C-alpha positions in Angstrom: 175.8 55.4 108.8 174.5 56.8 105.5 171.0 55.7 106.6 171.4 58.1 109.6 172.1 61.0 107.1 169.2 60.0 104.8 166.8 59.7 107.8 168.0 63.1 109.1 167.1 64.7 105.8 163.7 63.0 105.8 162.9 64.3 109.2 163.6 67.9 108.3 162.7 70.0 105.2 164.4 73.4 105.6 168.0 74.0 104.8 170.4 76.2 102.8 171.1 75.8 99.1 174.4 77.1 97.8 174.8 78.1 94.1 177.3 80.2 92.2 176.8 83.5 90.4 179.8 84.0 88.2 182.5 83.5 90.8 180.5 84.5 93.9 178.8 82.0 96.2 175.1 82.5 96.8 173.2 81.0 99.8 169.5 80.9 100.3 166.9 79.2 102.5 165.3 76.3 100.5 162.9 73.5 101.3 163.2 69.9 100.3 160.0 69.2 98.5 160.5 65.5 98.1 163.2 62.9 98.8 164.0 59.6 97.1 167.0 58.1 98.9 169.8 60.6 98.2 168.0 62.6 95.5 166.5 65.8 96.9 163.7 67.5 94.9 163.1 71.2 94.8 160.9 73.8 93.1 161.5 77.3 91.9 160.3 79.8 89.3 162.0 80.5 86.0 161.9 84.2 87.0 164.1 83.7 90.0 167.9 84.3 90.2 168.4 80.8 91.5 167.0 79.3 88.3 169.4 81.3 86.2 172.3 80.4 88.4 171.4 76.7 88.3 171.2 76.8 84.5 174.6 78.5 84.2 176.3 76.2 86.7 174.4 73.2 88.0 177.0 72.4 90.8 175.2 72.9 94.1 175.4 72.1 97.8 172.6 71.7 100.3 173.1 72.0 104.0 170.7 71.0 106.7 171.4 71.6 110.5 169.5 70.8 113.6 170.7 70.5 117.3 174.3 69.7 116.6 173.7 67.4 113.6 174.2 68.5 110.0 174.1 66.9 106.6 175.8 68.4 103.5 174.9 67.1 100.1 177.0 68.1 97.0 176.2 67.3 93.4 174.3 68.6 90.4 170.9 70.2 89.8 169.2 68.0 87.3 166.0 69.3 85.5 164.6 65.8 84.6 161.6 65.6 87.0 158.6 63.9 85.4 155.1 65.3 85.4 153.7 62.9 88.0 156.5 63.9 90.5 155.9 67.6 89.7 152.2 67.2 90.5 152.9 65.3 93.7 155.4 67.9 94.9 152.9 70.7 94.2 150.0 68.9 95.8 152.0 68.0 99.0 153.6 71.3 99.7 151.3 74.0 101.1 153.8 76.8 100.5 153.8 76.2 96.8 150.1 76.1 96.6 149.9 79.5 98.5 152.5 81.2 96.2 151.8 79.7 92.8 148.5 79.2 91.0 149.3 75.7 89.6 152.0 73.1 89.5 153.0 73.9 85.9 154.0 77.5 86.7 157.1 76.2 88.5 160.4 74.6 87.5 161.4 71.4 89.3 164.8 70.0 89.8 166.6 67.4 91.9 169.9 67.5 93.5 171.6 64.3 92.3 173.8 63.9 95.3 177.4 62.8 94.5 178.8 63.3 98.0 177.2 63.5 101.4 178.8 64.5 104.7 177.2 63.6 108.1 178.3 65.5 111.2 177.2 64.9 114.7 178.8 67.3 117.1 177.0 66.1 120.2 179.2 63.2 121.3 182.9 63.4 122.2 184.6 62.9 120.0 182.3 64.3 117.3 181.2 62.0 114.5 182.0 62.8 110.9 181.3 60.4 108.0 181.8 61.2 104.3 180.2 59.3 101.5 181.3 59.4 97.9 178.1 58.2 96.2 179.8 58.0 92.8 182.6 55.7 93.8 180.9 54.0 96.7 183.8 54.9 99.0 183.4 56.4 102.5 185.6 57.7 105.3 185.4 58.4 109.0 186.8 61.3 110.9 187.9 64.9 110.2 191.3 66.1 109.1 193.5 63.6 107.2 190.9 60.8 106.9 191.1 58.8 103.6 188.4 57.3 101.6 188.0 53.5 101.7 185.6 50.9 100.3 
């Protein structure tokens, strides 16, 4: 089932990134710029509020939804993207090339996913699967479901 969640993310790019500013949640539309398994790569500017928020508190969530299916990824923003990946991201994303003069004017980070939730509300009963990527445990169902190996 985790493959369904990963493939869903691969087939879509636009979602919502949640950060925290002091004690207030902040949501914004964001695009996945690259994906390696459960690591999602993003780009932003050092001048943007989101960059400051990520530096103060790297805990984030990313949500993608389409036609009754959604995937939520929770984890940490990690600023360890290498130069080759930064260049690839810039070269393969038209929106970045339109907005920024070169790849090195941006800051790149990846969401190191620690937990992933897959929801499919189309069937009855709906499907919910949670994956704890740190422990390797997963669970089915909604309220009251427990993690298992």
